[in-house]
N, C-alpha and C positions, 0 to 999 in steps of 0.2 A: 848724456841725457840727464835731465834733472827731475827728481821726484820730491814730493813733500812727504815726510814721514814723521811719526810721533814716537818718542821714547815711551816705554811702558814700565810700570812697576810689576811686582810679582803677581798681582791680581789682575793684570791686564788693563789697569787704568792708565790713561794717557797723561803726560806731563807737559805737553806743549808741542807746537809744530817745529820741525827741524828741517833744514835744507839738506837734501841728500844728493851728493854728486858721485856718480858712478864712473869708474875708469879702470882699465886693465893696467895693473901695476907692472913696472919693468924690473922690480926688485927680484933678486935671486931667491928671496925667502918667501915670496908670496905669489899666488896665482891671480887672485882678484882682490879688489878693495872697494869698499864703499865708505865715503867720508860724509859725516853729518855735521853741518856747521850751524851754529846758533843764529836764529833770526828773530827769536822772541825773548823778551827780557826775563820771563820766568824760567827759562832753561839756562842753568848756570854754566854749562860747559859743552863743548862740541863732542860728538859721538862718532866713532868709527867702527866698522865691522870689516874683518879681513879673514881670508882663508890662507893659511900657511901650508907650504909644501911639506913641512915637517909632520903634518897631521898623518900622512901616510906611513911615515916611519914609526910613529907612536902606535898606531893601530896594528901594524904588522909585528912590532916588537911584543905588544900585548898578546897577539895571537900566538906568538912563538912560545912564550912561557905557559900560556893556557894549553897549547898543544902538548907540551912536555908533561904537564900535570894530568891531562885527560888520558894520555897514553897509559899512565900507571894505574888509573882506575880499573881498566879492564884487562891488564896484563896477566893477572892471576886467573880470572874467571874464564878466559877463553881457552886456557889449558888446565882447566879445573882438575881433570883426572891425573895429570902429570904432577901437579903440586900436592894432590892428595897422597900420591905414592911417595914423593920425596920427603914430605914432613910427617907422614903417617897420621893424617888428620882426616876428618869427615868432609864430605862434600859441602855440608852446611857451613863448616868452618871456613872453607875457601870462598863460599858465597859472601861471607862477612867481610872478606877483603875488598869486595866492591861495595857492600852495604855500609861499611864504615864511612865511606865518603858521604853517604846520605845522612847517616846518624850524626856525624860530627857537625854537619852544616846547621842543623836545627837549633842547638843552643847557642852557637857562636855568631849567627848571622846578625843579630841585633847589635851587639857591641861592635862588630866589624863595620856595619853600615853607619853607625855613629862615628866611628873612626874615619871613614871615608868622607863624611860630611864635614868633620872638624879639621882633618889634616890633609885631605885631598888625594888626588890620584897617585902622585909620586910616592908618598909614604906607603900607601897600600900596595903599590907595585913592588917596592923594595921588600916589604914584609913577605908578600906572596912568593916572589922568586927566591928569596933566601931560605924560607922554610921548606919550599919544594926541593931546593938543592940539598939541604940538610937531610931530608927524608930519603933521597936517593943514595946518599953515602951510608946511612944507617942500614939500608938494604944490602949494600955491598958486604957488610959485616955479618949478614944473617944466613949465608949459604952453607949451612950445616943442618942435617936432619933434626937435631934437637933444639934448634934456634928459631922455631916458628914464632915465638913471642917477640923476637927481635925484628923479624920481617913484618910482623903486625905493628910494632912500634914505628917502623919506617913508613908503613902505609898510613898510619894515623897522622904522622907529620905531614905527609902529602895531602891527606884529606883535610887537614887544618888549613893548609895553603890554599886549597880549593875554595874555602869560604871567602878568601880575599880576591877571588878570580871571577866567579860566576856572575856577579852583579855588575861587572865593569863595562861590558860592551855598550850598553845604552848610555852610560855616563860618559865614556870616551867619545861616543858619537855626538852627544849634545855639546860637550865642552870644546871639541876640536873641529867639528864639521858644520857646514852650512845647512839650512833647512831643506835644501833640495837634494841632500845626499846623506842625511842622518840614517835612513833605513838601510841604505847600501853599506854604510860604515858599520852599523850594528851587525849586519849580516857577515861582514868580514871578521868582526870580533868573535862572533859565534862560530864562524868557519874554522878558526884555529882550534877550538875545542873539539869540533866534529872531526877535523883531520887527525887530531891526537887519538881519538877513539878509533878511527879507521886504522891508523898505524898500530894501535894496540890490538886490534883484531888480527892484523896481517902478520906482524913481525914475530911475536912470541912463539907461535907454532912452528915458524921457520928456524928460529934461533935455538929453541929448546925442543928437540925431538923426543918422542916417547920411547925411552930406552929403560931397561931394567937395572943396569949398573948405576948405583947411586953416585959413585965418584965421577963417572962420565956425565951424569945428569947435573951434578954440582958445577962441573966445568962449564957446561952450556948456560946454566942459570947465571953464573958469575959473569960471563961475557955480556949477557943482556943487562945485568945490573950496572956493570962498569960503563957500558955505552950510554945508558940513561943518565948516570951520574956526570959523565963528561959533558953531555949536551946541557944538562941543567946548570952546571957550573959556568959554561960559556954564556948562556942566556942571562944568568945572574950578573955577570960582569958587564954585559951590554946594557942591562937595565940600569945599573949604577952609573954608567957613563952617559947614556943617551936619553933615558926616559925623562920627560919634562912634565911639570905639573899642569900647565895650561898655557895657551897662547897669550901674548901680551894684550892683544886686541880680540874681543869676542867675535865668533864667526857668524852670528845671527842675531836678529832683533830679540828673539826669545831668550837667548843666552845673555844678551846685554841686560835684559830685564832682571834675570836671575842675579847677575852681578850687582845690580843696583840695590839689592836687599842688604841691609846692615845685619851683622851677626846677631844683634839683639832682637831682630824681627823673626828669627828662625828658632823654632823649638823642635827638637827631634821627637819628643813624646807627643807634642801637639800634632806634628806631622803624621805620626802613626795613628793617632785618633781620627784625624781627617780621612786617612786612607781606609780605615775600618768602617767608617760611615759612608764611604763612597760605594754605593750599591753596584754599579756596573763593574768597578774594579774588584769587589769581593767575588762577584760571579766569575770574573776572569781568573782570579786566584785559584778558584776551585777547578775550573775547566783546564787551565794550564797544568795544574798538578795532576789531573787525571791523565792527560795526554802524555806528558813527559814521564810521569810515573810508570806508564805502560812501556815507554821506550827503555827506561832503566831496567825493568823486569825482563824484557825480551833480551836485552844486551847481556845481562848478568847470567841468564839461564840458557843462552844460545848454545853453548857447548853441550850441555846436557840434552837439549832437545835434538840437536843434530846427531850426536853419538847414539842416542836412543834408536833412531831410525836408520842411521848410516854408520855402523860401527867402524872404528879405525879412521874416520875422516876428520881428524882434528885440524889438519891444514885447511880443508875445505870449509870447516866450521868458521875458521878465521876469515876465509875469503868471503863467505856469506855475510859475516859481520861487516867486513870492509865494504861490500856491495851496498848494504843498508846505509852506511854512513856516507859513502861517496855520493850515492843518489840523493841523500839528504842535503849534502853540501851544495849540490847543484840546485836543489829545490830552495834552499835558503837564499842563495844569491839571486835566483830568479824572482823570488817573493820580495826580497829587499828592493831590487830595481823596480819591480811592479808597483810597490807601495810609494816609492819616491815619485813615480810618474803619475799615479792615479789617486793616491791618498784614500783608497777604499779599504780601510782597515777592517771594518766589521765584515764586509762581504767576503774579502779575501780570507780572513780567519775562519769564517764559517765554512767556506768551500773547502779549504784545506783540511779542516777538522772532519768534515763529512767523508772526504776521500781517504783520510787516515783510517776511519772506521771500516770503509769498504776494503781497503788494502789489507787490514788485519784479518777480516773475514776470509778473504781469498787465501792469504798466507796460512791461516789455521787449517783450512780444509784441503790444502794441496801439499802440506808438509810430509804427509805419510804416503804419497803416491809411489815413492821408490825411485824418482827421477831427480837427481840433484840439479839438473839444468832448469827444471820447473821451479825449484826452491830459489835459485838465483834470480829468476825473473820476478817472482812474487815478492821476494825480499827487497829487490830494487824499487818496485812500485810502493811497497810499504815505507821504505826509508825516505823516498822522495817527499812524501807528504808528512810522515810522522816527525822526522828530523827537520824537515823544512819548516815545520811549525814554530820552532824555537825562537828565531828572531821576530816572527810575527807577534808572538806573545809579549816579548820585551817592548817592541815599539808601540803596540796597541796600549800597553800599560802606561807608557810615558805620555801618550796622548790623553788618556783618561784621567791622569793624575797631575798634569802640569798645573802649577809650578812646583810641585813637591819634588824632592830629590829623586833622581833616576836610580841611585843606589838603593834607596829604601824600597821603591816599588819593585825593582828587580829582585831584591832580597826576599821580599814576601812571596813573589812568584816562585823563586827557587826553593824557599822553605816548604811551600806546599808540594812542590815536585819531589823533594826528598822524603817527606812524610808518606806520600802515596807510593813512592818508589820502594820504600822499606816494606810497606804493607803488601803491595802487589808482588814483590819478589818472594817474600816468605809464603804468602798464600798460594801463588802460582807454583812455587817449588813443591809445596805439600800436595797440591792437586795433581801435579805431574807424577809424584811418587805413588799416589794411590789410584788415580784414574787415567793417567796418560797425558800426553802433550796436547791432544785435541781439546780435552776438557780445560786444560790450563789456558790455552789461547782463547777459547770461547769466553772464559772468565774475564779476560781483558777486553774482549769485544763488547761485553755488556756495559762496561764503564766508559768505553769510547763512545758508544751510542748515547749514553746519558750525558756525556760532555758535549756532544753535538747539539742535543736539545737545549742544554743550558746556554750554549754560545749564542743560539738564536735569540735569546732574551736579553743579551747585553746591549744596553743603549749606547750608541756610538756618539758619545760626547767628546769630540776631538778638541780639547782645550788648547793644546799647543798650536794646532793649525789655526784656531780662532785668533790666538795672540798674534801670529804672523799675518793673518788676514787683516786684522785691525791696522797693523803697520802699513800694509799695502794700500788699504782703503784711504787712510790719511794721506798717503803719499800722492794720491790723485786729486786731493782737494786744491781749490784755487789758492794762489799765493806763492807758488814756487816759480822762480824766474830762472831761466836757463843760464847756467854759469859754469858748466863743465863740459867734458868731452862726451859726445854721444856714442854709446855702445849698446849693443843688443843685450848685454848681460844684466840680469836682475837676480841678486843673490837670494832674495826672499820670495821668490815666485811660489804661489800656493797652487 
């Protein structure tokens, strides 16, 4: 089937009509292909978009090292009382083993997003996986009661690696995937991080039992650290061998337009200024930070909340955390597929945000009923919406800010989340100490309600969809003559 299409610059301006021929490629390296041939003198060269099978390898490899890093974020907090005993430190000190991930992100996100824009995906992936690997081996050296500072150093290295990871899902989705699958791809990228948190909730309570003998405790902690280091090393080797910067041919018209920009046209500081003056995006930054900050606080303090009402249930605390994240992973994938089908970014984000608030209310008022099975059910409902919101925020941000760099927009969202995460974790922890878990959870409910109201005021200016729609509209203009193989496939269907 033949369509007429237009190439676009980064602002969505058209450069002239192009003949588009669609066919299903028989190459082993591609699934689909669209070739654009020049039919107007003002268009200097032919254009092609293609989807490579390798894109799935890239996104799953990214998910793997994101998983390994996210596992380490929560591996201390979920057995907070055990590490307090081993290192003879306070509960607040162990809380900082999680909060250091949030604190490290804030000052380093801007240079890292600049590096992502200048050097690309492969360099950032290599740095992330290598530093994460280094951090795991530092922890191996820290399994002595007087070496808390060494384990903190290892955790800092892993938290620094996280800065190179959190903003990548939407960038990988845009660079490697077609417009009809970017939200699903972004969800898979976020999926790895969530799965790592889930494993972080589940595995440490199993590997490190609550025993009084410090030598036996050191043995169990050593096993956990060695397993983590071995996995991180294997993933780093795979990244070095397999991870690729970008496909030779862009996967969508929007990505082709981004590639057409010369380096001189792009200014990182100018991009930051444009994003700051983008009112819908600024509102999204705040609402995303409120939602994800609440998730960080609940995850970090989960052990304390469960042990407070159900003493000796460290393993079940981990299982409840696992339930939250597994439900959220299902929510993320469902939301990603739903967005690819409907493109209802504003409506879906608002609905999920509202249901997160409702889920948090139910969780808060049922935690102290004395029935663990009730906590499992309410935690699953909370996780489905709270964690499922993560890819929604990323993709909505890309739509609101196109053609700005996905790494920059994602970085600002995550920076907001880290700031609110630190504030909420410290404040909720103090409220729990003085007033109990119910007051601490109601504290978070207030901010989730505020975030829901603010989300309703975000204007749904879907710029990336408009760019692809312009290409589709131009494709239907008169002047295209049938010259290719007819197929039902349209890569840029809106």
